[in-house]
Backbone as CSV, one residue per row, in Angstrom:
resi,resn,N_x,N_y,N_z,CA_x,CA_y,CA_z,C_x,C_y,C_z
1,UNK,0.825,-1.199,0.000,0.000,0.000,0.000,0.867,1.260,0.000
2,UNK,1.979,1.204,0.742,2.874,2.359,0.792,3.444,2.686,-0.583
3,UNK,3.777,1.650,-1.358,4.322,1.879,-2.700,3.268,2.562,-3.583
4,UNK,2.030,2.128,-3.485,0.947,2.742,-4.262,0.781,4.216,-3.879
5,UNK,0.806,4.516,-2.583,0.704,5.903,-2.132,1.905,6.716,-2.597
6,UNK,3.087,6.111,-2.591,4.294,6.794,-3.072,4.146,7.139,-4.558
7,UNK,3.632,6.198,-5.346,3.445,6.435,-6.787,2.387,7.513,-7.021
8,UNK,1.278,7.435,-6.306,0.223,8.456,-6.455,0.768,9.831,-6.048
9,UNK,1.493,9.874,-4.941,2.088,11.143,-4.501,3.074,11.682,-5.518
10,UNK,3.894,10.807,-6.094,4.849,11.230,-7.124,4.148,11.773,-8.356
11,UNK,3.056,11.120,-8.761,2.275,11.616,-9.910,1.691,12.997,-9.618
12,UNK,1.218,13.188,-8.396,0.687,14.502,-8.020,1.790,15.560,-8.020
13,UNK,2.991,15.171,-7.644,4.111,16.119,-7.664,4.415,16.553,-9.099
14,UNK,4.422,15.587,-10.029,4.666,15.902,-11.442,3.525,16.778,-11.985
15,UNK,2.293,16.434,-11.628,1.153,17.272,-12.036,1.275,18.682,-11.456
16,UNK,1.829,18.785,-10.252,2.044,20.097,-9.649,3.012,20.939,-10.460
17,UNK,4.078,20.308,-10.954,5.021,21.041,-11.798,4.357,21.466,-13.103
18,UNK,3.610,20.558,-13.705,2.904,20.885,-14.949,1.861,21.973,-14.688
19,UNK,1.191,21.877,-13.545,0.176,22.856,-13.184,0.726,24.256,-12.960
20,UNK,2.037,24.376,-12.810,2.648,25.696,-12.685,2.476,26.499,-13.967
21,UNK,2.368,25.795,-15.079,2.247,26.459,-16.373,0.819,26.468,-16.901
22,UNK,0.013,25.509,-16.449,-1.372,25.426,-16.911,-2.302,26.134,-15.933
23,UNK,-3.085,27.078,-16.406,-3.985,27.769,-15.486,-5.125,26.877,-14.981
24,UNK,-5.304,25.713,-15.597,-6.387,24.815,-15.207,-6.060,24.085,-13.899
25,UNK,-4.791,23.776,-13.687,-4.355,23.041,-12.495,-3.689,23.975,-11.493
26,UNK,-4.076,23.924,-10.232,-3.353,24.715,-9.219,-2.056,23.990,-8.850
27,UNK,-0.953,24.364,-9.484,0.322,23.659,-9.348,0.792,23.387,-7.932
28,UNK,1.069,24.423,-7.139,1.573,24.163,-5.787,0.584,23.385,-4.913
29,UNK,-0.695,23.635,-5.059,-1.674,22.906,-4.249,-1.703,21.424,-4.644
30,UNK,-1.592,21.133,-5.934,-1.537,19.747,-6.390,-0.272,19.074,-5.847
31,UNK,0.845,19.798,-5.867,2.077,19.276,-5.286,1.924,19.026,-3.792
32,UNK,1.216,19.918,-3.114,0.995,19.721,-1.681,0.182,18.449,-1.434
33,UNK,-0.783,18.167,-2.290,-1.540,16.921,-2.151,-0.606,15.713,-2.251
34,UNK,0.415,15.825,-3.102,1.421,14.759,-3.188,2.168,14.592,-1.870
35,UNK,2.505,15.708,-1.224,3.161,15.634,0.098,2.225,15.009,1.133
36,UNK,0.961,15.370,1.079,-0.013,14.803,2.012,-0.124,13.290,1.820
37,UNK,-0.225,12.853,0.573,-0.324,11.416,0.282,0.918,10.692,0.797
38,UNK,2.082,11.298,0.623,3.316,10.687,1.127,3.252,10.514,2.643
39,UNK,2.698,11.495,3.323,2.601,11.405,4.784,1.521,10.430,5.249
40,UNK,0.667,10.006,4.346,-0.345,9.017,4.704,0.205,7.589,4.687
41,UNK,1.432,7.419,4.194,2.045,6.090,4.228,2.401,5.738,5.667
42,UNK,2.576,4.458,5.914,2.983,4.007,7.247,4.452,4.314,7.525
43,UNK,5.242,4.524,6.463,6.679,4.712,6.614,7.063,6.141,6.998
44,UNK,6.266,7.112,6.589,6.585,8.522,6.858,5.744,8.968,8.040
45,UNK,6.397,9.425,9.103,5.607,9.890,10.257,4.820,11.160,9.896
46,UNK,3.589,11.237,10.355,2.729,12.394,10.089,3.325,13.609,10.789
47,UNK,3.548,14.662,10.044,4.127,15.886,10.579,3.154,17.027,10.258
48,UNK,2.270,17.305,11.197,1.221,18.300,10.969,1.786,19.707,10.804
49,UNK,2.875,20.017,11.471,3.484,21.341,11.334,4.002,21.529,9.910
50,UNK,4.736,20.535,9.419,5.262,20.578,8.054,4.125,20.703,7.044
51,UNK,3.108,19.872,7.202,1.983,19.898,6.269,1.210,21.220,6.360
52,UNK,1.080,21.757,7.555,0.378,23.030,7.724,1.119,24.187,7.078
53,UNK,2.426,24.227,7.266,3.221,25.311,6.672,3.203,25.211,5.145
54,UNK,3.412,24.009,4.620,3.407,23.857,3.167,2.018,24.120,2.575
55,UNK,0.962,23.756,3.302,-0.394,24.072,2.844,-0.596,25.587,2.825
56,UNK,-0.132,26.265,3.861,-0.238,27.726,3.899,0.470,28.374,2.720
57,UNK,1.664,27.878,2.395,2.405,28.404,1.240,1.636,28.131,-0.050
58,UNK,1.121,26.903,-0.199,0.380,26.546,-1.415,-0.861,27.425,-1.579
59,UNK,-1.584,27.654,-0.504,-2.786,28.489,-0.581,-2.443,29.949,-0.858
60,UNK,-1.360,30.434,-0.254,-0.920,31.808,-0.510,-0.568,31.991,-1.988
61,UNK,0.161,31.040,-2.545,0.527,31.114,-3.956,-0.716,31.024,-4.835
62,UNK,-1.675,30.206,-4.432,-2.918,30.072,-5.195,-3.654,31.409,-5.244
63,UNK,-3.721,32.113,-4.124,-4.382,33.420,-4.075,-3.579,34.442,-4.887
64,UNK,-2.263,34.453,-4.692,-1.420,35.410,-5.414,-1.456,35.180,-6.924
65,UNK,-1.722,33.951,-7.327,-1.790,33.636,-8.752,-2.905,34.418,-9.442
66,UNK,-3.918,34.785,-8.705,-4.998,35.595,-9.269,-4.686,37.087,-9.166
67,UNK,-3.886,37.464,-8.201,-3.603,38.878,-7.959,-2.443,39.388,-8.819
68,UNK,-1.362,38.628,-8.908,-0.140,39.090,-9.583,-0.386,39.449,-11.048
69,UNK,-1.001,38.565,-11.866,-1.218,38.971,-13.261,-2.124,40.200,-13.390
70,UNK,-3.107,40.311,-12.520,-3.994,41.478,-12.568,-3.221,42.748,-12.237
71,UNK,-2.321,42.662,-11.252,-1.508,43.828,-10.890,-0.596,44.211,-12.055
72,UNK,0.024,43.210,-12.685,0.874,43.481,-13.846,0.099,44.131,-14.974
73,UNK,-1.091,43.651,-15.206,-1.923,44.202,-16.273,-2.323,45.638,-15.949
74,UNK,-2.806,45.874,-14.724,-3.251,47.223,-14.325,-2.088,48.205,-14.286
75,UNK,-0.922,47.722,-13.838,0.252,48.593,-13.723,0.641,49.180,-15.085
76,UNK,0.421,48.401,-16.130,0.768,48.852,-17.463,-0.451,49.346,-18.243
77,UNK,-1.556,49.603,-17.547,-2.734,50.180,-18.177,-3.607,49.183,-18.916
78,UNK,-3.565,47.936,-18.519,-4.325,46.906,-19.209,-5.733,46.760,-18.683
79,UNK,-6.471,45.897,-19.349,-7.862,45.653,-18.996,-8.058,44.170,-18.677
80,UNK,-9.262,43.852,-18.261,-9.600,42.456,-17.999,-9.523,41.634,-19.288
81,UNK,-9.832,42.272,-20.406,-9.751,41.590,-21.704,-8.327,41.119,-21.987
82,UNK,-7.350,41.916,-21.590,-5.947,41.526,-21.774,-5.580,40.330,-20.924
83,UNK,-6.072,40.305,-19.693,-5.789,39.175,-18.803,-6.450,37.897,-19.331
84,UNK,-7.674,38.022,-19.823,-8.365,36.865,-20.399,-7.641,36.410,-21.667
85,UNK,-7.227,37.362,-22.475,-6.475,37.034,-23.689,-5.171,36.320,-23.383
86,UNK,-4.511,36.699,-22.280,-3.285,36.028,-21.874,-3.546,34.553,-21.613
87,UNK,-4.594,34.261,-20.889,-4.925,32.869,-20.559,-5.283,32.078,-21.815
88,UNK,-6.089,32.662,-22.684,-6.466,31.974,-23.923,-5.229,31.752,-24.798
89,UNK,-4.403,32.768,-24.916,-3.167,32.642,-25.702,-2.233,31.582,-25.141
90,UNK,-2.172,31.489,-23.826,-1.353,30.463,-23.186,-1.851,29.074,-23.566
91,UNK,-3.148,28.868,-23.470,-3.718,27.555,-23.784,-3.502,27.194,-25.254
92,UNK,-3.707,28.160,-26.140,-3.473,27.908,-27.564,-1.989,27.623,-27.797
93,UNK,-1.137,28.393,-27.158,0.306,28.221,-27.322,0.824,26.890,-26.811
94,UNK,0.152,26.325,-25.823,0.574,25.024,-25.300,0.498,23.939,-26.366
95,UNK,-0.471,24.054,-27.265,-0.659,23.040,-28.295,-0.002,23.429,-29.620
96,UNK,0.757,24.490,-29.581,1.444,24.963,-30.778,2.735,24.158,-30.979
97,UNK,3.114,23.914,-32.248,4.373,23.198,-32.494,5.605,24.084,-32.271
98,UNK,5.391,25.357,-32.046,6.492,26.299,-31.825,7.089,26.063,-30.433
99,UNK,8.427,25.971,-30.328,9.016,25.852,-28.983,8.649,27.073,-28.138
100,UNK,8.327,26.837,-26.894,7.906,27.898,-25.973,6.697,28.660,-26.505
101,UNK,5.837,27.952,-27.215,4.637,28.559,-27.792,3.720,29.156,-26.750
102,UNK,3.737,28.587,-25.529,2.859,29.116,-24.487,3.280,30.521,-24.079
103,UNK,4.571,30.836,-24.160,5.033,32.191,-23.820,4.604,33.169,-24.911
104,UNK,4.850,32.786,-26.153,4.461,33.635,-27.275,2.936,33.779,-27.304
105,UNK,2.244,32.667,-27.069,0.783,32.690,-27.059,0.229,33.606,-25.990
106,UNK,0.851,33.608,-24.811,0.383,34.474,-23.725,0.500,35.943,-24.110
107,UNK,1.617,36.304,-24.721,1.812,37.701,-25.119,0.847,38.089,-26.240
108,UNK,0.758,37.256,-27.267,-0.133,37.553,-28.395,-1.592,37.590,-27.926
109,UNK,-1.953,36.663,-27.053,-3.317,36.651,-26.519,-3.637,37.923,-25.754
110,UNK,-2.686,38.384,-24.957,-2.893,39.634,-24.221,-3.042,40.803,-25.185
111,UNK,-2.223,40.816,-26.218,-2.288,41.892,-27.211,-3.648,41.904,-27.917
112,UNK,-4.094,40.730,-28.360,-5.392,40.641,-29.043,-6.524,41.034,-28.090
113,UNK,-6.428,40.586,-26.838,-7.437,40.961,-25.848,-7.502,42.458,-25.645
114,UNK,-6.343,43.099,-25.601,-6.309,44.556,-25.432,-6.844,45.264,-26.666
115,UNK,-6.538,44.738,-27.844,-7.070,45.346,-29.064,-8.587,45.203,-29.139
116,UNK,-9.093,44.080,-28.641,-10.545,43.897,-28.615,-11.192,44.880,-27.638
117,UNK,-10.479,45.218,-26.590,-10.993,46.176,-25.600,-11.002,47.593,-26.173
118,UNK,-9.895,47.953,-26.853,-9.767,49.295,-27.427,-8.950,49.183,-28.706
119,UNK,-9.641,49.057,-29.831,-8.957,48.789,-31.101,-8.221,49.999,-31.670
120,UNK,-8.438,51.170,-31.122,-7.827,52.371,-31.682,-6.428,52.644,-31.152
121,UNK,-6.117,52.186,-29.971,-4.853,52.541,-29.325,-3.898,51.345,-29.310
122,UNK,-3.160,51.177,-30.396,-2.238,50.051,-30.530,-1.070,50.159,-29.546
123,UNK,-0.559,51.367,-29.339,0.567,51.547,-28.398,0.164,51.114,-26.985
124,UNK,-1.019,51.536,-26.556,-1.494,51.157,-25.237,-1.701,49.648,-25.155
125,UNK,-2.200,49.065,-26.246,-2.429,47.618,-26.274,-1.107,46.861,-26.136
126,UNK,-0.071,47.336,-26.800,1.246,46.681,-26.691,1.779,46.815,-25.272
127,UNK,1.681,48.012,-24.709,2.165,48.237,-23.346,1.382,47.386,-22.346
128,UNK,0.081,47.371,-22.471,-0.759,46.604,-21.552,-0.527,45.102,-21.705
129,UNK,-0.369,44.640,-22.943,-0.117,43.210,-23.137,1.241,42.824,-22.574
130,UNK,2.199,43.727,-22.638,3.498,43.472,-22.024,3.349,43.345,-20.501
131,UNK,2.547,44.211,-19.907,2.293,44.128,-18.461,1.581,42.848,-18.083
132,UNK,0.605,42.480,-18.866,-0.118,41.238,-18.619,0.824,40.045,-18.754
133,UNK,1.655,40.083,-19.758,2.622,39.015,-19.984,3.624,38.932,-18.828
134,UNK,4.118,40.082,-18.365,5.064,40.080,-17.234,4.418,39.532,-15.967
135,UNK,3.172,39.921,-15.719,2.454,39.391,-14.564,2.305,37.884,-14.652
136,UNK,1.952,37.385,-15.825,1.835,35.945,-16.043,3.178,35.256,-15.830
137,UNK,4.234,35.819,-16.407,5.563,35.210,-16.313,6.035,35.164,-14.858
138,UNK,5.833,36.241,-14.120,6.245,36.274,-12.718,5.455,35.261,-11.899
139,UNK,4.156,35.241,-12.110,3.291,34.316,-11.385,3.664,32.863,-11.685
140,UNK,3.906,32.564,-12.936,4.283,31.212,-13.336,5.623,30.816,-12.731
141,UNK,6.566,31.740,-12.703,7.876,31.454,-12.123,7.753,31.140,-10.639
142,UNK,6.964,31.915,-9.917,6.771,31.678,-8.487,6.114,30.318,-8.259
143,UNK,5.070,30.011,-9.031,4.393,28.719,-8.890,5.341,27.566,-9.197
144,UNK,6.150,27.719,-10.231,7.082,26.657,-10.599,8.128,26.445,-9.497
145,UNK,8.666,27.535,-8.961,9.681,27.407,-7.903,9.107,26.743,-6.653
146,UNK,7.900,27.120,-6.264,7.274,26.497,-5.091,7.008,25.022,-5.362
147,UNK,6.507,24.702,-6.549,6.252,23.305,-6.897,7.549,22.503,-6.929
148,UNK,8.622,23.127,-7.391,9.929,22.464,-7.419,10.441,22.204,-6.004
149,UNK,10.273,23.165,-5.122,10.665,22.977,-3.718,9.848,21.836,-3.097
150,UNK,8.556,21.798,-3.383,7.716,20.708,-2.874,8.204,19.360,-3.400
151,UNK,8.616,19.311,-4.664,9.139,18.068,-5.238,10.432,17.644,-4.547
152,UNK,11.305,18.601,-4.284,12.559,18.296,-3.582,12.254,17.778,-2.175
153,UNK,11.301,18.390,-1.494,10.913,17.914,-0.160,10.334,16.501,-0.230
154,UNK,9.528,16.229,-1.243,8.940,14.906,-1.443,10.043,13.863,-1.640
155,UNK,10.961,14.155,-2.539,12.054,13.217,-2.824,12.915,13.013,-1.588
156,UNK,13.197,14.094,-0.871,14.024,14.006,0.338,13.373,13.117,1.401
157,UNK,12.097,13.338,1.644,11.390,12.530,2.652,11.279,11.072,2.210
158,UNK,11.013,10.851,0.926,10.926,9.471,0.423,12.289,8.787,0.503
159,UNK,13.343,9.515,0.176,14.696,8.952,0.221,15.100,8.612,1.654
160,UNK,14.812,9.519,2.579,15.171,9.292,3.985,14.453,8.088,4.575
161,UNK,13.296,7.765,4.048,12.499,6.654,4.580,12.326,5.537,3.549
162,UNK,13.246,5.424,2.623,13.119,4.487,1.515,12.936,3.042,1.987
163,UNK,13.757,2.601,2.931,13.692,1.192,3.349,12.386,0.866,4.083
164,UNK,11.842,1.835,4.782,10.548,1.619,5.420,9.428,1.586,4.359
165,UNK,9.596,2.372,3.285,8.579,2.417,2.231,8.517,1.105,1.443
166,UNK,9.683,0.549,1.131,9.690,-0.664,0.298,9.714,-1.941,1.135
167,UNK,9.945,-1.809,2.424,10.039,-2.992,3.281,8.748,-3.328,3.833
């Protein structure tokens, strides 16, 4: 049973990393679920303090994920249309054959969203889409780093208790 929980937890950790880039999955929170599953094994002692702190970090990042791109967009004079365009562009870019298409897609999506909001002011649309893109990039970087730290913690705890997990 411990091996099954270890595999499920590991899959959640990988999904957490992927979720750092996909707006559909809450990356750090999914990674935290992997840590929780690991602690549900008989081999890893339950550490409520560790789980509480990491849950707090995951929830904070989840909330900030909605605030940071909006702040980036507003700071550069953007609109809600630009933020929505960023998300749509990201999703389209993920399925693009272009390397790093999700980055290009996020910027182009923000630009198109801003043009749809105000088609007359191209300069403002470029500036606002840049702000939206920067907010997205910063938010994604923070989510990825937190998810990566959670993965390192998962591997460390599994490694330290490896013989209890497989024995």
